[in-house]
N, C-alpha and C positions, 0 to 999 in steps of 0.2 A: 265891962268887957265880957266877963264870964257869963253875966246874965244874958247879954246879947247872943253869945255863942250858944247858950242853952236854948234860947228861943229858936235860933236857926236850926239847931239839931232836932228840936221837937217838930218844927215845921217839916223838915225833911222826912222824919219818921212817919208822921201822919199823912204825908203826901204820897207815900208808897202805895201804888194801886193794890186793891184787894187781890188781884190775880197774881201778885208776887208769891202767894202761898202755893204750896203743893196741894193738888186736889185731883179727883178722879171721877170718871163717869163710866157707865156700863152700857153695852149694846147687846140687844137680843133681837130675835126674829122668829116668826112662824110658830107661835104657840097655839093659836086657834082654840079648839075645844078640848085640848089635853090639859084639863084644869089641874089635876093633881101634880103633873110634871111642872106646869107653870108655877104652881105654888112652891115647889121645891126650888126652882130657879130663883124666884123672888126672895125666898128665905136665905139662899146663899148670898145674893146681892146684899141683903140686909146684914147678915152676920159675918160675911167674909171669912169663913172658916179656912179657906185656902188663901193664905196671905203670908208667904214666907218672910220672916223678919219684919212683918207689918210694913212692907214696902209701899203698899197702896193705902191712901187715906180713905175714909168712908166715902161712899158713892154720893156725889152731888146731884146727879140726875140720871135718868134712864132714857136711852134712845131705842125705840122699838121699830124695827125695819120691816113692818108690814105683815099681813095675814094675822091680824089681831082679832078677827071675828070669832065669836060674838063680842063686840067691843064693850058693851055695857056690862056683861057678865065678867069679863076679864078685868075691867076697871074696878068692879066690886071686889074681886079677889085681891087686886093690887092694894086697895084701901084696907082690906082686912089684914093683910100681912104687915103693912107699914104703919097702920093706924094714923095717929095725928102727925107722925113724922115722915109722911110719904114724900120722897124726893120728886121733883118735877118730872113729868113723863112726856117726852116729845115723840109724837106718833108719826109714822109714815104709812101711807095707804098701800095696801096690798091688793092682789087680784081677787081675793075672797071677801073683801069688805063690800057689803051690800048697801042699799040706799039708807037703811036705818043706821048702819054702822057709820056711814059718812056723816049723816045728820048729827049723830052723837058726838063725833069728833069735832065737827064744826061748831056746834052749839054749846057743848059742855067742856070737852077736854082741852081744846086749844084756847078758848077764852080764859081757862083757869091758869094758863101760863103767863098771863099778864101782858104788859106793854112791850116786853122785849121781843115779842113775835110780830113780824111784819108780813102780812098775807099778800100774795099776788092778787087774789080776788076773794070774794066771800063765798064762792061755791066750790072751791077745790082745795086740796091739801098741799098747796104750793106755798112755802113760806121760808123765811129765815129767822133765826133767833140768836141772840148773843148771850153768852154766859162767861163772865170773867174775861179771860183772854182768848176765847174761842167763839167762832161763829159757825152755826149749823145751817146748811142750805138744804132744804127738803123739797124733793120733786114728787109730784103725783103723776105717775105714768098712765093713769087711767082717766086723766083729764085731757081735754083737747090741747091744752097749752104744752104739756110735757109728754104727749103720746109718742112723738117722734123726736129723736135726738138730732135730727137735722133741722128742727124748727128754729129759725133765726131769732124769732121773738123770745123764745125760751133761752137760747144761748146768750143773747144780750142781757136778759134779766139776771141770769146766773153770773155773768161777768161783772155786771154792775153791782151785784150783791157782794162779790169778791172785792172789787175796787173800793167800795164804800166802807169796808170793814177795817178802818184805819187803826182801831184800837185792838184788833185781833192779831195775835201772833200765830194762831193756827186756825185753818178753815177745814171743815169736814163737809163733804157733799154726800147725800144719801138718797137712795130710791130703792124700790123693791126688787125688780128683776135685773140680774146682771146684764150689763151692756159692754161687750168687749169687742171693739172693731178690729178688723184684720190689720189695719195700718193706723194706729192711734195718731201718728204725726200728721196725717192728712185728714183725719176724721174731724168734722166741724166741731163737735162737742169736746172730744178729748184733746184735740189740739189747742182749744181755748183753755182747758184746765191746765195743760202742760205749760202754757205761757205763764201761769201763775203758780208753778210748782214750788216756789219759795214759800208760799203761804198755804196752798192746798196740800195737806199732808196725807189724806186718805179719803177714799170713797167707800161707804158702807152699803152692802146689799144683803139680800136674803134669798127667798124663793126656792132654792134648790134643796134646802134642809141638810146641806153638807158644809161643814166649816172648812174653809181654806183661805189662803191669801196669795197674791202675786203682785209684782210691780208692773205698771204699764207706763212706758215700755219696760222691758225686763232689764233694767240697768239701775245703777245707783242713783241716777237723777230722776227716776220715775216716781209715780204716785202710787201708793198702796191701794189695791182693790181688795177689800176684806169682806168675805162672806161670813156672816154671823151664824151660819148653820141654823139650828132650830132650838126653840125653848119649850118644846113640847110635842109638836106634830111629828109622828114617827114614820109616816109614809115616805117612800123613796128617800130615806135619810141615811146618815152615817151612824145611826143607832146611838147617838150621844146627844144629851142636852148641853147646849153651849152658852157660855157668857163670855163676851169679849170685853175686857176691862182696859181702860186707857188712863194712865197716870200722866198728868200735866204738871210739869215742874219748870216754869218759866218758858224758855225756848226749847226745852227737852221733853220728849214724849217716850213713855214706855208702854208697850202693848203686851197683853197676855190673853190667853184663852184658858178658861177653866171649864172642865167638862165632867159630866157624870153619865154612866150608862142609862139608857131609857128607863124612866120611871123610878129612878133612885135618887138619893141625896149623897151619893158617894163621889163628891166632886174632887178632882185632882187637877193639878197644874198641867196643861197640855203643851203649851210652848210660850215663849216670851222673847221679845226683841225690843230694841231701843232705837229711836232716832234722836241724834244729838245735832244741834245746829250751832255752828260757830262762824262768825263773820270772817271771810277770807279776804286778804289784801290783794288777791290777784283777780278777783271777779266782782262784778257789781251785785251778784246774787249770793246770799249766804250759801256756804258749802254744807251739804247734808252728809252726815256720817251715820251709818247704821251698824249697830253692834248686836251680834247674836249672843244671847245669854245662855247658850250651852244646853239646849233641850232638843237637839237635832234628832236624837233617838226616838222621840215621840212623834215625829212626822208620820202622817199616813202615807201609804204607797200612792205614787202618782201626783202628789202635791208638790208645789214649788219648794225646793229646799231652802232652809234658812241660810243666811250668809255665814261663811266661815271666817 
């Protein structure tokens, strides 16, 4: 009897999915040819010197939200910093990626990610990828397919990518240039995302070189739109190099931004907030709770305030 119980317990233990562990990923954008600053950003991702109480585990992968040109040179820097332990690098195409950059992404960087990546086609940077209990959906705004957010073909593909992610507890959508419609509830693209807000937790963008976030719509049931600022390019910027870090702990997410002044390695915690998810008995959809972790004083003027 005891032996049978031991076998059952062992089977239960080893059947726990790998994504039951707590893990983290990093989001950056718009490094371009600011090579020294980009190296500083990567070294912070590698070393995590800003990690109060070691709350975040080492970074599993890096999501880069566009304007990565020159891609080959920046990939070389990435490999130099991380050496043989380089975390997977998921790229998004920006408006400054030229034909050579796109070819490098398609022929070298994306194939290196393996079979978890499912491309929409072989000529554009539209794909989704699975990692533990997360699905990333990446859109290439400079391809015919995703040039317009009214494109029904693209909207259906994104929705199919959401619906088919049966093992994902969290879905993140990403593209380079922010798209914020006047009325998200009636916008074809955003209204589709909002139908799936129980799983779609955030949309990551870049392009403006200014870190900020807001909810769309601006309520507790909205989806976070998070601009990752810049990881090197200082033009029209907030004068800070930014890393957005996301800790995934089962159904719970913690977001934080770590920043350093332009051209330095003086990284500090910028702000931090949490999404907790608990099944509610009164609704068919899990109820989302968002907890501010007390860094309101660091908000930049004009940005959406953290929840109190």
